[in-house]
C-alpha positions as CSV (number, residue, x, y, z in Angstrom):
1,M,0.0,0.0,0.0
2,M,1.2,3.5,-0.8
3,T,2.0,6.0,1.9
4,H,0.1,9.2,2.4
5,C,3.1,11.0,1.0
6,E,3.2,9.0,-2.2
7,T,-0.6,9.2,-2.7
8,G,-0.4,12.9,-1.8
9,D,2.1,13.5,-4.5
10,R,-0.3,11.9,-7.0
11,V,-3.2,13.9,-5.8
12,V,-1.2,17.1,-6.0
13,A,-0.1,16.2,-9.6
14,V,-3.7,16.1,-10.7
15,V,-4.5,19.5,-9.1
16,V,-1.4,21.0,-10.7
17,S,-2.3,19.7,-14.1
18,S,-6.0,20.6,-13.7
19,P,-6.6,23.5,-11.3
20,N,-9.9,23.1,-9.4
21,A,-10.0,19.4,-10.2
22,T,-12.8,17.6,-8.4
23,L,-12.5,14.7,-6.0
24,E,-14.1,12.5,-8.7
25,D,-11.4,13.6,-11.2
26,V,-8.7,12.3,-8.8
27,V,-10.6,9.0,-8.3
28,R,-11.0,8.5,-12.0
29,Q,-7.3,9.3,-12.6
30,Y,-6.1,6.6,-10.2
31,P,-8.3,3.6,-10.4
32,D,-5.7,1.6,-8.5
33,L,-6.5,3.6,-5.3
34,T,-9.6,3.3,-3.3
35,W,-12.0,6.2,-2.8
36,N,-11.3,5.9,0.9
37,H,-7.5,6.1,0.5
38,I,-7.8,9.2,-1.7
39,V,-10.2,10.9,0.7
40,L,-7.9,10.1,3.7
41,T,-5.0,11.5,1.8
42,I,-6.9,14.7,0.9
43,D,-7.8,15.0,4.5
44,W,-4.1,14.7,5.4
45,L,-3.2,17.3,2.8
46,T,-5.8,19.8,4.1
47,R,-4.8,19.3,7.7
48,N,-1.2,20.0,6.8
49,G,-2.3,23.2,5.0
50,E,-1.2,22.0,1.6
51,M,-4.7,21.8,0.0
52,Q,-8.2,23.2,0.2
53,V,-11.4,21.4,-0.4
54,I,-14.3,23.6,-1.6
55,A,-17.9,22.4,-1.8
56,K,-19.3,23.6,-5.1
57,S,-22.7,21.9,-4.9
58,P,-24.1,19.0,-3.0
59,G,-21.6,16.1,-3.5
60,V,-19.2,18.1,-5.7
61,Y,-15.9,19.1,-4.2
62,T,-13.1,20.9,-5.9
63,L,-9.5,20.8,-4.8
64,S,-7.0,23.6,-4.9
65,L,-3.5,24.0,-3.6
66,S,-3.0,26.3,-0.7
67,E,-1.0,29.5,-1.4
68,R,2.0,27.8,0.4
69,V,2.0,25.0,-2.3
70,G,0.4,27.1,-5.0
71,D,3.8,28.6,-5.8
72,T,4.5,27.1,-9.3
73,H,8.0,26.0,-8.3
74,I,6.9,24.1,-5.2
75,A,3.9,22.6,-7.0
76,S,6.0,21.4,-9.9
77,E,8.5,19.8,-7.5
78,L,5.7,18.0,-5.7
79,A,4.1,16.8,-9.0
80,V,7.5,15.3,-10.1
81,R,8.1,13.4,-6.9
């Protein structure tokens, strides 16, 4: 099983390549990961201040990088890891 860090890198890569990606976009991008694993990883990223989850409508959540990670240089390094 992947660690939060490895899965987090994959989630960040989706958000870097597609700003305001939805939770479902991430789930579709990585069918090898369970929905629960992705949600736990997003929870971990938000608690660490690296990502924000925004409710757009009932059941639709978009993901964005925090300003701390939103710096293109930092985000590109995370996406490559």
